[in-house]
TORMI-879222 format. One line per field, with one value per atom (N, C-alpha, C): residue number from 0; residue in one letter; atom name; x, y, z. Coordinates in Angstrom, 1 decimal. Example, Ala and Ser with C-alpha at 12.3 -4.5 7.8 and 13.67 -1.06 7.14 Angstrom:
BEGIN
num = [0,0,0,1,1,1];
residuo = [A,A,A,S,S,S];
atomo = [N,CA,C,N,CA,C];
c1 = [13.2,12.3,13.2,12.8,13.7,12.9];
c2 = [-5.7,-4.5,-3.3,-2.2,-1.1,0.0];
c3 = [7.8,7.8,7.8,7.1,7.1,7.9];
END
This chain:
BEGIN
num = [0,0,0,1,1,1,2,2,2,3,3,3,4,4,4,5,5,5,6,6,6,7,7,7,8,8,8,9,9,9,10,10,10,11,11,11,12,12,12,13,13,13,14,14,14,15,15,15,16,16,16,17,17,17,18,18,18,19,19,19,20,20,20,21,21,21,22,22,22,23,23,23,24,24,24,25,25,25,26,26,26,27,27,27,28,28,28,29,29,29,30,30,30,31,31,31,32,32,32,33,33,33,34,34,34,35,35,35,36,36,36,37,37,37,38,38,38,39,39,39,40,40,40,41,41,41,42,42,42,43,43,43,44,44,44,45,45,45,46,46,46,47,47,47,48,48,48,49,49,49,50,50,50,51,51,51,52,52,52,53,53,53,54,54,54,55,55,55,56,56,56,57,57,57,58,58,58,59,59,59,60,60,60,61,61,61,62,62,62,63,63,63,64,64,64,65,65,65,66,66,66,67,67,67,68,68,68,69,69,69,70,70,70,71,71,71,72,72,72,73,73,73,74,74,74,75,75,75,76,76,76,77,77,77,78,78,78,79,79,79,80,80,80,81,81,81,82,82,82,83,83,83,84,84,84,85,85,85,86,86,86,87,87,87,88,88,88,89,89,89,90,90,90,91,91,91,92,92,92,93,93,93,94,94,94,95,95,95,96,96,96,97,97,97,98,98,98,99,99,99,100,100,100,101,101,101,102,102,102,103,103,103,104,104,104,105,105,105,106,106,106,107,107,107,108,108,108,109,109,109,110,110,110,111,111,111,112,112,112,113,113,113,114,114,114,115,115,115,116,116,116,117,117,117,118,118,118,119,119,119,120,120,120,121,121,121,122,122,122,123,123,123,124,124,124,125,125,125,126,126,126,127,127,127,128,128,128,129,129,129,130,130,130,131,131,131,132,132,132,133,133,133,134,134,134,135,135,135,136,136,136,137,137,137,138,138,138,139,139,139,140,140,140,141,141,141,142,142,142,143,143,143,144,144,144,145,145,145,146,146,146,147,147,147,148,148,148,149,149,149,150,150,150,151,151,151,152,152,152,153,153,153,154,154,154,155,155,155,156,156,156,157,157,157,158,158,158,159,159,159,160,160,160,161,161,161,162,162,162,163,163,163,164,164,164,165,165,165,166,166,166,167,167,167,168,168,168,169,169,169,170,170,170,171,171,171,172,172,172,173,173,173,174,174,174,175,175,175,176,176,176,177,177,177,178,178,178,179,179,179,180,180,180,181,181,181,182,182,182,183,183,183,184,184,184,185,185,185,186,186,186,187,187,187];
residuo = [X,X,X,X,X,X,X,X,X,X,X,X,X,X,X,X,X,X,X,X,X,X,X,X,X,X,X,X,X,X,X,X,X,X,X,X,X,X,X,X,X,X,X,X,X,X,X,X,X,X,X,X,X,X,X,X,X,X,X,X,X,X,X,X,X,X,X,X,X,X,X,X,X,X,X,X,X,X,X,X,X,X,X,X,X,X,X,X,X,X,X,X,X,X,X,X,X,X,X,X,X,X,X,X,X,X,X,X,X,X,X,X,X,X,X,X,X,X,X,X,X,X,X,X,X,X,X,X,X,X,X,X,X,X,X,X,X,X,X,X,X,X,X,X,X,X,X,X,X,X,X,X,X,X,X,X,X,X,X,X,X,X,X,X,X,X,X,X,X,X,X,X,X,X,X,X,X,X,X,X,X,X,X,X,X,X,X,X,X,X,X,X,X,X,X,X,X,X,X,X,X,X,X,X,X,X,X,X,X,X,X,X,X,X,X,X,X,X,X,X,X,X,X,X,X,X,X,X,X,X,X,X,X,X,X,X,X,X,X,X,X,X,X,X,X,X,X,X,X,X,X,X,X,X,X,X,X,X,X,X,X,X,X,X,X,X,X,X,X,X,X,X,X,X,X,X,X,X,X,X,X,X,X,X,X,X,X,X,X,X,X,X,X,X,X,X,X,X,X,X,X,X,X,X,X,X,X,X,X,X,X,X,X,X,X,X,X,X,X,X,X,X,X,X,X,X,X,X,X,X,X,X,X,X,X,X,X,X,X,X,X,X,X,X,X,X,X,X,X,X,X,X,X,X,X,X,X,X,X,X,X,X,X,X,X,X,X,X,X,X,X,X,X,X,X,X,X,X,X,X,X,X,X,X,X,X,X,X,X,X,X,X,X,X,X,X,X,X,X,X,X,X,X,X,X,X,X,X,X,X,X,X,X,X,X,X,X,X,X,X,X,X,X,X,X,X,X,X,X,X,X,X,X,X,X,X,X,X,X,X,X,X,X,X,X,X,X,X,X,X,X,X,X,X,X,X,X,X,X,X,X,X,X,X,X,X,X,X,X,X,X,X,X,X,X,X,X,X,X,X,X,X,X,X,X,X,X,X,X,X,X,X,X,X,X,X,X,X,X,X,X,X,X,X,X,X,X,X,X,X,X,X,X,X,X,X,X,X,X,X,X,X,X,X,X,X,X,X,X,X,X,X,X,X,X,X,X,X,X,X,X,X,X,X,X,X,X,X,X,X,X,X,X,X,X,X,X,X,X,X,X,X,X,X];
atomo = [N,CA,C,N,CA,C,N,CA,C,N,CA,C,N,CA,C,N,CA,C,N,CA,C,N,CA,C,N,CA,C,N,CA,C,N,CA,C,N,CA,C,N,CA,C,N,CA,C,N,CA,C,N,CA,C,N,CA,C,N,CA,C,N,CA,C,N,CA,C,N,CA,C,N,CA,C,N,CA,C,N,CA,C,N,CA,C,N,CA,C,N,CA,C,N,CA,C,N,CA,C,N,CA,C,N,CA,C,N,CA,C,N,CA,C,N,CA,C,N,CA,C,N,CA,C,N,CA,C,N,CA,C,N,CA,C,N,CA,C,N,CA,C,N,CA,C,N,CA,C,N,CA,C,N,CA,C,N,CA,C,N,CA,C,N,CA,C,N,CA,C,N,CA,C,N,CA,C,N,CA,C,N,CA,C,N,CA,C,N,CA,C,N,CA,C,N,CA,C,N,CA,C,N,CA,C,N,CA,C,N,CA,C,N,CA,C,N,CA,C,N,CA,C,N,CA,C,N,CA,C,N,CA,C,N,CA,C,N,CA,C,N,CA,C,N,CA,C,N,CA,C,N,CA,C,N,CA,C,N,CA,C,N,CA,C,N,CA,C,N,CA,C,N,CA,C,N,CA,C,N,CA,C,N,CA,C,N,CA,C,N,CA,C,N,CA,C,N,CA,C,N,CA,C,N,CA,C,N,CA,C,N,CA,C,N,CA,C,N,CA,C,N,CA,C,N,CA,C,N,CA,C,N,CA,C,N,CA,C,N,CA,C,N,CA,C,N,CA,C,N,CA,C,N,CA,C,N,CA,C,N,CA,C,N,CA,C,N,CA,C,N,CA,C,N,CA,C,N,CA,C,N,CA,C,N,CA,C,N,CA,C,N,CA,C,N,CA,C,N,CA,C,N,CA,C,N,CA,C,N,CA,C,N,CA,C,N,CA,C,N,CA,C,N,CA,C,N,CA,C,N,CA,C,N,CA,C,N,CA,C,N,CA,C,N,CA,C,N,CA,C,N,CA,C,N,CA,C,N,CA,C,N,CA,C,N,CA,C,N,CA,C,N,CA,C,N,CA,C,N,CA,C,N,CA,C,N,CA,C,N,CA,C,N,CA,C,N,CA,C,N,CA,C,N,CA,C,N,CA,C,N,CA,C,N,CA,C,N,CA,C,N,CA,C,N,CA,C,N,CA,C,N,CA,C,N,CA,C,N,CA,C,N,CA,C,N,CA,C,N,CA,C,N,CA,C,N,CA,C,N,CA,C,N,CA,C,N,CA,C,N,CA,C,N,CA,C,N,CA,C,N,CA,C,N,CA,C,N,CA,C,N,CA,C,N,CA,C,N,CA,C,N,CA,C,N,CA,C,N,CA,C,N,CA,C,N,CA,C,N,CA,C,N,CA,C,N,CA,C,N,CA,C,N,CA,C,N,CA,C,N,CA,C,N,CA,C,N,CA,C,N,CA,C,N,CA,C];
c1 = [0.8,0.0,0.9,0.4,1.2,0.3,0.8,0.1,0.9,0.2,0.9,1.0,2.1,2.3,2.7,3.0,3.4,4.2,3.9,4.7,4.4,3.2,2.8,3.8,4.5,5.5,4.8,5.1,4.5,5.4,4.7,5.4,4.8,5.6,5.2,4.6,3.6,3.0,2.8,2.6,2.3,0.8,0.6,-0.8,-1.8,-3.0,-4.0,-4.0,-4.5,-4.6,-3.6,-2.6,-1.6,-1.0,-0.8,-0.2,-1.1,-2.3,-3.4,-2.8,-2.4,-1.8,-2.8,-2.4,-3.2,-3.8,-5.1,-5.7,-5.2,-5.3,-4.8,-5.4,-6.7,-7.5,-6.9,-6.6,-6.1,-4.7,-3.9,-2.5,-2.4,-3.3,-3.3,-3.8,-4.8,-5.2,-4.1,-3.5,-2.4,-1.3,-0.9,0.2,-0.2,-1.5,-2.0,-2.0,-2.3,-2.3,-0.9,0.0,1.4,2.3,1.8,2.6,3.8,3.6,4.6,5.7,5.5,6.4,7.2,7.1,7.8,9.2,9.4,10.8,11.8,12.8,13.9,13.5,12.3,11.9,12.5,12.4,12.8,11.5,11.2,10.0,10.1,9.2,9.1,7.9,8.0,6.8,6.7,5.7,5.5,4.4,4.7,3.9,3.9,5.0,5.2,4.5,4.1,3.3,4.0,3.4,4.0,5.1,5.2,6.2,5.8,4.5,4.0,4.1,3.8,3.9,5.3,6.3,7.7,8.2,7.7,8.1,7.6,6.3,5.7,6.5,6.9,7.6,9.0,9.6,10.9,10.7,9.6,9.3,9.0,8.5,8.2,9.3,10.5,11.6,12.1,11.5,12.0,13.5,14.2,15.7,16.0,15.1,15.4,14.0,14.0,12.8,13.3,12.7,13.0,11.7,11.7,10.5,10.7,9.5,9.5,8.4,8.7,7.8,8.1,7.1,7.4,7.5,6.8,6.8,8.1,8.8,10.0,9.8,8.7,8.3,8.0,7.3,7.0,8.3,9.2,10.5,11.3,11.3,12.0,11.4,10.1,9.5,9.7,9.6,9.8,11.1,12.2,13.5,13.7,13.1,13.1,12.4,11.2,10.5,11.2,11.7,12.4,13.7,14.4,15.6,15.3,14.2,13.7,13.4,12.9,12.5,13.4,14.3,15.2,16.3,16.7,17.8,19.1,20.2,21.5,21.6,20.9,20.9,20.0,19.1,18.2,18.7,18.3,18.7,17.4,17.5,16.4,17.0,16.2,16.6,15.3,15.3,14.2,14.6,13.8,14.0,12.9,13.3,12.4,12.1,10.9,10.5,9.3,9.1,8.0,8.1,7.1,7.2,7.5,6.9,7.2,8.7,9.2,10.6,11.5,11.2,12.1,12.2,11.1,11.1,12.2,12.4,13.5,14.8,15.1,16.4,16.5,15.4,15.5,15.5,15.8,15.7,16.5,17.6,18.4,18.0,16.9,16.5,15.2,15.0,13.7,13.2,11.9,11.3,10.3,10.2,9.3,7.9,7.9,6.6,6.7,5.6,5.5,4.1,4.2,2.9,2.8,1.7,1.5,0.2,0.4,-0.8,-0.7,-1.1,-1.1,-2.4,-2.4,-3.6,-4.7,-5.8,-6.8,-7.3,-7.3,-7.7,-6.6,-5.4,-4.3,-4.3,-3.6,-3.4,-2.2,-1.8,-0.6,-0.7,-1.9,-2.1,-1.5,-2.0,-1.5,0.0,0.5,2.0,2.9,2.5,3.3,3.2,2.0,1.9,2.7,2.6,3.4,4.9,5.3,6.8,7.3,6.5,6.8,6.9,6.0,6.0,7.2,7.3,8.3,9.7,10.0,11.3,11.5,10.5,10.5,11.0,10.3,10.7,10.0,9.0,8.3,8.9,9.4,10.0,9.0,9.4,8.5,8.2,6.9,6.5,6.2,6.5,6.2,4.8,4.4,3.1,3.2,2.3,2.1,0.7,0.6,-0.8,-0.9,-2.1,-2.4,-3.6,-3.5,-4.6,-5.3,-6.7,-7.5,-8.9,-9.7,-11.1,-11.8,-12.8,-13.4,-14.1,-14.6,-15.3,-14.3,-13.0,-12.1,-11.6,-11.7,-11.2,-9.8,-8.9,-7.5,-7.2,-6.1,-5.8,-5.1,-5.3,-4.5,-3.4,-2.1,-1.0,-0.3,0.3,1.1,2.2,2.3,3.4,2.8,1.7,1.1,-0.3,-0.7,-2.1,-2.7,-4.0,-4.6,-4.8,-4.4,-4.6,-5.6,-6.0,-7.0,-7.4,-8.6,-9.0,-9.8,-9.6,-10.2,-10.7,-11.9,-12.5,-12.6,-12.2,-12.3,-12.9,-14.3,-15.0,-14.7,-14.1,-13.7,-12.4,-11.8,-10.5,-10.5,-9.9,-9.8,-8.3,-8.0,-6.6,-6.8,-6.0,-5.9,-4.5,-4.4,-3.1,-2.7,-1.5,-0.9,0.2,0.5,1.7,2.2,3.4,3.9,3.2,2.8,2.1,3.0,2.5,3.3,4.1,3.6,4.3,5.4,5.2,6.3,7.4,7.2,8.2,9.2,8.8,9.7,10.3,10.1,10.7,9.9,8.7,7.8,7.2,6.6,5.9,6.8,8.1,9.0,8.7];
c2 = [-1.2,0.0,1.2,2.3,3.5,4.7,5.8,7.1,8.2,9.3,10.4,11.6,12.3,13.5,14.6,15.8,17.0,16.7,17.4,17.2,15.9,15.2,14.0,12.9,12.9,11.8,10.6,9.5,8.2,7.7,7.3,6.7,5.3,4.4,3.1,3.0,2.2,2.0,0.5,0.1,-1.3,-1.6,-2.8,-3.2,-3.1,-2.8,-2.8,-1.5,-1.5,-0.3,-0.3,-1.1,-1.3,0.1,0.9,2.2,3.4,3.1,4.1,5.5,5.6,6.9,8.0,9.2,10.4,10.6,10.9,11.1,12.3,12.2,13.3,14.7,14.6,15.8,16.4,15.6,16.1,16.6,15.9,16.3,17.6,17.8,19.0,20.2,19.9,21.0,21.4,20.4,20.7,21.6,21.1,21.9,23.2,23.4,24.8,25.6,25.1,25.8,26.2,25.3,25.5,26.0,26.4,26.7,27.6,28.6,29.6,29.1,28.0,27.5,26.2,25.8,24.5,24.7,25.6,25.8,26.0,25.2,25.2,24.8,24.3,23.9,22.6,22.4,21.1,20.4,19.2,18.5,17.2,17.0,15.7,15.0,13.8,12.9,11.8,11.8,10.8,9.8,8.5,7.4,7.6,7.6,8.0,7.2,5.9,5.1,4.9,5.5,5.3,6.3,7.3,8.4,9.5,9.4,10.4,11.9,12.1,13.5,14.0,13.2,13.6,13.8,12.9,13.0,14.3,14.6,15.8,17.0,17.0,18.1,18.3,17.1,17.2,17.8,17.4,17.9,19.4,19.9,21.3,22.1,21.5,22.3,22.2,21.3,21.1,20.8,21.4,21.2,19.8,19.4,18.2,17.6,16.3,15.5,14.3,14.2,13.1,12.4,11.1,10.3,9.2,8.9,7.7,6.8,5.5,4.5,3.2,2.5,1.2,0.0,0.0,-1.1,-1.2,-2.3,-2.5,-2.5,-3.1,-3.2,-1.7,-1.0,0.4,1.2,1.0,1.8,1.6,0.4,0.1,1.0,1.0,1.8,3.3,3.7,5.2,5.6,4.9,5.3,5.3,4.3,4.3,5.5,5.8,6.9,8.3,8.4,9.7,9.8,8.8,8.8,9.2,8.8,9.1,10.6,11.3,12.7,13.7,13.3,14.3,14.7,16.0,16.6,16.4,16.6,16.5,17.5,18.6,19.7,19.3,18.4,18.0,16.8,16.8,15.6,14.9,13.6,12.9,11.8,11.4,10.4,9.7,8.4,7.6,6.7,6.8,6.1,5.0,3.8,2.7,2.4,2.2,1.9,2.6,2.4,3.0,4.5,5.2,6.7,7.4,7.0,7.7,7.5,6.2,6.0,6.7,6.6,7.2,8.8,9.4,10.8,11.3,10.4,10.7,10.9,10.3,10.4,11.7,12.5,13.8,15.0,14.8,15.9,17.1,17.0,18.2,18.8,18.4,18.9,19.7,20.6,21.4,21.3,21.3,21.2,22.3,22.8,23.9,23.4,22.1,21.5,20.1,19.6,18.3,17.7,16.6,15.9,14.6,14.4,13.2,12.5,11.3,10.6,9.1,8.9,7.6,6.8,5.5,4.8,5.5,5.7,6.6,6.0,4.7,4.1,3.9,4.4,4.1,5.1,4.7,5.6,6.5,6.8,7.6,9.1,9.6,11.1,11.8,11.5,12.2,12.0,10.8,10.7,11.4,11.4,12.0,13.5,14.1,15.5,16.0,15.2,15.6,15.5,14.5,14.4,15.6,16.0,17.1,18.4,18.6,19.8,19.7,18.6,18.5,18.7,18.1,18.1,19.3,20.1,21.4,21.1,20.1,19.6,20.6,21.3,22.2,23.6,24.1,25.5,26.5,27.6,28.7,29.3,29.5,30.0,28.8,27.6,26.4,25.9,24.9,24.3,22.8,22.1,20.7,20.4,19.5,19.0,17.6,17.3,16.0,15.5,14.3,13.7,12.8,12.8,12.0,11.9,11.0,10.9,12.2,12.7,14.0,13.9,12.8,12.7,12.6,12.5,12.3,13.7,14.0,15.2,15.0,15.9,15.8,16.5,16.1,16.7,18.1,18.9,20.1,19.7,20.0,19.7,21.0,21.1,22.3,22.5,23.7,24.0,24.1,23.5,23.5,24.1,24.8,25.3,25.0,24.7,24.5,25.8,25.9,27.2,27.1,25.9,25.7,24.3,24.0,22.7,22.7,21.6,21.5,20.0,19.9,18.6,18.3,17.1,16.7,15.4,15.3,14.1,13.3,12.1,11.2,11.5,12.6,12.9,14.3,14.5,15.9,16.2,17.4,17.9,18.9,18.7,19.7,20.3,21.6,22.2,22.8,22.5,23.0,24.0,24.9,25.7,25.8,26.3,26.5,27.6,27.3,28.3,29.5,30.8,31.9,31.9,31.5,31.5,30.5,29.4,28.4,28.9,29.7,30.3,31.1,31.8,32.6,31.9,30.6,29.8,29.5,30.0,29.7,28.3,27.8,26.6,25.3,25.5,24.3,23.5];
c3 = [0.0,0.0,0.0,-0.7,-0.7,-0.4,0.0,0.1,-0.5,-0.8,-1.5,-0.5,-0.6,0.2,-0.7,-0.1,-0.8,-2.0,-3.1,-4.3,-5.0,-4.7,-5.3,-5.1,-4.0,-3.7,-3.0,-3.5,-2.9,-1.8,-0.7,0.4,0.6,1.1,1.4,2.8,3.0,4.3,4.5,5.8,6.1,5.7,5.3,4.9,6.1,5.9,6.9,7.7,8.9,9.7,10.9,10.8,11.9,12.2,11.3,11.5,11.3,10.8,10.6,10.2,8.9,8.5,8.6,9.0,9.1,7.7,7.6,6.3,5.6,4.3,3.5,3.8,4.2,4.5,5.8,6.8,8.1,7.9,7.1,6.9,6.2,5.1,4.4,5.3,6.1,7.1,8.0,8.6,9.6,8.9,7.7,7.1,6.6,6.3,6.0,7.3,8.4,9.6,10.0,9.8,10.2,9.1,8.0,6.8,7.0,7.9,8.1,9.1,9.7,10.7,10.4,9.2,8.8,8.3,7.5,6.9,8.0,8.0,9.0,10.4,10.6,12.0,12.4,13.7,14.3,14.6,14.0,14.0,14.8,15.7,16.5,16.1,15.6,15.2,16.2,17.0,18.1,17.6,17.8,17.3,15.8,15.2,13.8,12.8,13.1,12.2,10.8,9.8,8.4,8.2,9.1,8.9,7.9,7.5,6.5,7.0,8.3,8.8,8.8,9.2,9.2,7.8,6.9,5.5,4.9,5.2,4.7,5.2,6.5,7.1,6.4,6.1,5.3,3.9,3.2,1.9,1.9,3.0,3.2,3.8,4.0,4.4,5.9,6.7,8.0,8.0,9.0,9.1,9.7,10.7,11.4,11.7,11.5,11.9,12.8,14.0,14.9,15.1,14.9,15.1,16.2,16.8,17.7,17.3,17.1,16.7,17.4,17.9,18.6,17.6,16.5,15.6,14.8,14.9,14.1,12.6,12.2,10.7,10.2,11.0,10.6,10.6,11.5,11.5,10.2,9.7,8.5,7.3,7.2,6.2,6.4,7.6,7.9,7.5,7.8,7.4,5.9,5.3,3.8,3.2,3.7,3.2,3.5,4.7,5.0,4.2,4.0,3.2,1.7,1.3,-0.1,-0.3,0.7,0.6,1.1,2.0,2.7,1.7,1.8,1.1,1.9,1.3,2.1,3.2,3.1,4.2,5.4,5.2,6.3,7.1,8.3,9.2,9.7,9.9,10.5,11.3,12.3,13.2,13.7,13.7,14.2,15.4,16.4,17.6,17.7,18.0,18.1,19.6,19.9,21.3,21.9,23.1,23.8,23.8,23.4,23.2,24.6,25.7,26.9,27.4,27.2,27.6,26.6,25.3,24.4,24.5,24.9,25.1,26.1,27.1,28.1,27.4,26.3,25.7,24.9,24.8,24.1,25.0,26.3,27.3,26.9,26.2,25.9,24.6,24.0,22.7,22.8,21.9,21.8,20.4,20.2,18.9,18.7,17.5,17.1,16.8,16.3,15.9,16.4,17.1,17.6,17.1,16.5,16.0,16.8,17.5,18.3,17.9,17.4,16.9,17.4,18.7,19.2,18.8,19.1,18.9,19.8,19.2,19.9,21.3,21.4,22.7,23.7,23.3,24.2,25.5,26.4,27.6,27.5,26.3,26.1,26.2,26.1,26.0,27.2,28.3,29.5,29.8,29.8,30.1,29.1,27.8,26.8,27.0,27.2,27.4,28.6,29.7,30.9,30.6,29.9,29.6,28.7,27.8,26.9,27.7,28.6,29.4,30.4,31.1,32.2,31.6,30.4,29.8,28.9,28.8,28.0,26.5,25.9,24.6,23.5,23.9,22.9,23.1,22.0,22.1,22.4,23.1,23.3,21.9,21.6,20.3,19.3,19.8,19.0,19.2,18.5,18.7,18.6,19.3,19.3,18.8,17.9,17.5,17.9,18.6,19.0,18.3,17.6,16.9,17.8,17.8,18.7,18.1,18.7,18.4,18.9,18.1,18.5,19.9,20.3,21.6,22.8,22.5,23.6,24.1,25.4,26.0,26.3,25.9,26.2,27.5,28.2,29.5,29.3,30.4,30.5,31.5,31.1,32.0,32.3,33.4,33.8,32.7,32.2,31.2,29.8,29.6,28.2,28.3,27.3,27.2,25.8,25.8,24.5,23.8,22.5,21.8,20.7,20.2,19.3,19.1,18.6,18.3,17.0,16.2,14.9,14.8,14.2,13.9,12.4,12.0,10.6,10.5,10.6,10.6,11.8,11.6,12.8,13.4,13.0,13.6,14.1,15.3,15.9,16.1,16.0,16.3,17.5,18.5,19.6,19.6,19.6,19.5,20.9,21.2,22.5,22.2,23.1,23.1,24.5,24.7,26.0,26.7,28.0,28.8,29.0,28.9,29.1,30.4,31.5,32.7,32.7,32.0,31.8,31.0,30.0,29.1,29.9,31.0,31.7,32.9,33.0,34.0,35.3,35.3,36.4,36.3,37.3,37.3,37.3,37.6,37.7,38.9];
END
């Protein structure tokens, strides 16, 4: 199975819904919302699945894409897809394993854009959001988009605030940014 991203580039995906790629409609909407912030950004793709979001970020000029994915089969495809679209000036890195544990290895890094698309029924939303806030992985002025079922309410965690929400049929995106008090070092 394949899917197409920016510039009509084809990416490989695993068969079935094991990695549930983000729909073209949601992908296009997200990149339209973030269009001014992609070029030269540092992008973090959590529960990367097919790697389509990271590949799209690379195609649109992200300087760095880091992904975390648990499935070994998916990781092989993601690396192949990212290698196919990255230019020599761009960097990418894929970490295999549990997203909450692997986030700990990124503590010294900061990202301008974070995309988080876990299995909708997982218990990953709160621990991942808490880890991102605690380790200050989201840059001040950056944004994080979290994909989820529209009926699911996402948590508010210290250090992050919801700045917008969008629904696209059976998919919702909730956007977070760093809370202003957190930016100046309060709330530790």
